[in-house]
C-alpha positions in Angstrom: -0.3 0.0 0.2 1.4 3.9 -0.7 0.7 6.8 0.8 -2.1 8.2 -1.4 -3.7 5.0 -1.1 -3.5 5.0 2.7 -4.6 8.3 3.2 -7.6 7.8 1.2 -9.0 4.1 2.6 -8.0 5.7 6.8 -10.6 4.9 8.3 -12.1 6.0 12.2 -10.6 3.6 15.3 -13.3 3.3 17.8 -11.5 0.2 19.5 -7.7 -0.9 20.2 -6.8 -5.0 20.1 -5.8 -4.8 24.2 -2.4 -6.6 22.4 1.1 -4.7 23.9 3.4 -3.0 20.9 6.2 -4.8 20.0 9.2 -2.3 20.9 10.4 -2.9 17.3 7.9 -1.7 16.3 7.7 1.0 18.7 11.2 1.8 17.7 10.6 1.7 13.5 7.5 4.3 13.5 9.4 7.3 16.3 12.7 6.7 13.8 10.1 8.0 10.9 8.4 10.3 13.0 12.6 11.3 14.1 13.6 11.9 11.2 10.1 13.7 8.7 10.9 16.9 7.7 9.7 20.1 10.1 9.8 24.0 9.2 13.4 25.5 8.9 14.4 22.5 10.5 12.5 23.7 13.6 12.2 20.1 15.0 9.7 20.5 17.0 9.2 16.9 17.8 7.7 15.8 21.5 7.0 11.9 22.0 4.8 10.5 24.7 5.2 6.6 25.0 
């Protein structure tokens, strides 16, 4: 699935699975966010896990 397809087919999440998210998955998501561009390289990142 590419980004445009993900945006076009997104759905609201109203209920979550009780399964814990693996630590490696969390690290991957945080790393992707850390590498995202920011306006004027301001890097206003705040993460709550």
